[in-house]
N, C-alpha and C positions, 0 to 999 in steps of 0.2 A: 285545094290541098297542095298543089304544086307550088304555089306562092309561099305557103307555110314552110315547106321543105327548103325552098331556095333561101328564104329569110333565115331559117335555122342554121343552114350550112354557112351562110355569109357571116352570121353572128359567131359561129364557132371559129371560122377562119380569122376574123378580127380579134377574137379572144386569144387565139393561139399566137398571133403576131404580137399582141401586147404582152403576153406572158413570156415570149421569147426575148423581148426587149428588157423585161425585168430580169430574166435569167442572165442576159449578157451583162447588165449593169452590176448585178450581184457577183458574177464571176470576176469582173474587172476589179471590184472592191476587194474581194478575197485575195486576188493575185497581188494587188498593191500592198495589202496588209502583210502578206507573206514576205514580200520583198523587203518591206520596212523592218520586219522582225529579223530577217537574215542580215541586213545591213547593221542593225543594232548589235546583234550577236557578234558579227565580225569586228565591229568597233570595240566591243567590250573584251574581245579576245586579246587585244593589244595590252600588254602589261602596264604600259605608261598610262593609258586611259583608265585602266582599272585602279591604279594607284591614285590618280587624280580624283576619281569618283569617290573612293573610300576616304581620302583625306577631306574632301568636301563634306561628306557625311559626318566625319569625326568633328570637324570644325563647327558644324551646326549643333551637334550634341553638346560640345563644350560651351557654346554661346548660350544654349538653353539652360544648362546647369548653372552658369554664372548668373543668369537672370533669376533663377529660382533661389540661388544663394543670396543675392541682393535683396530679394523680396523677404526672405526669411530674416535677414539681418535687420531690415526695416521694422518688421513685426517685433523682433526682440527689443530693439531700442525703444519702440513705442510702448511695449509692455513694461520696460524698466522705468520709463518716464512717468508712468501712472502710479508707481509704487511710492 
């Protein structure tokens, strides 16, 4: 009976150590993610950075619209050539 209890307590101790390592790793990950979010928010607070980001998004939207327009014009010319 004594050996059973010794083994059970040893297993609990090892399990607690392993769980502590998991907890430390998860805490470090959350801390790093939080810092990254903070730095991103700080960078986005700069008006120049925000303007650049918005301009890049608008440029991408214009490029996509031009591609759609070109595809539509190609379909129109194809349809006209079939007539």
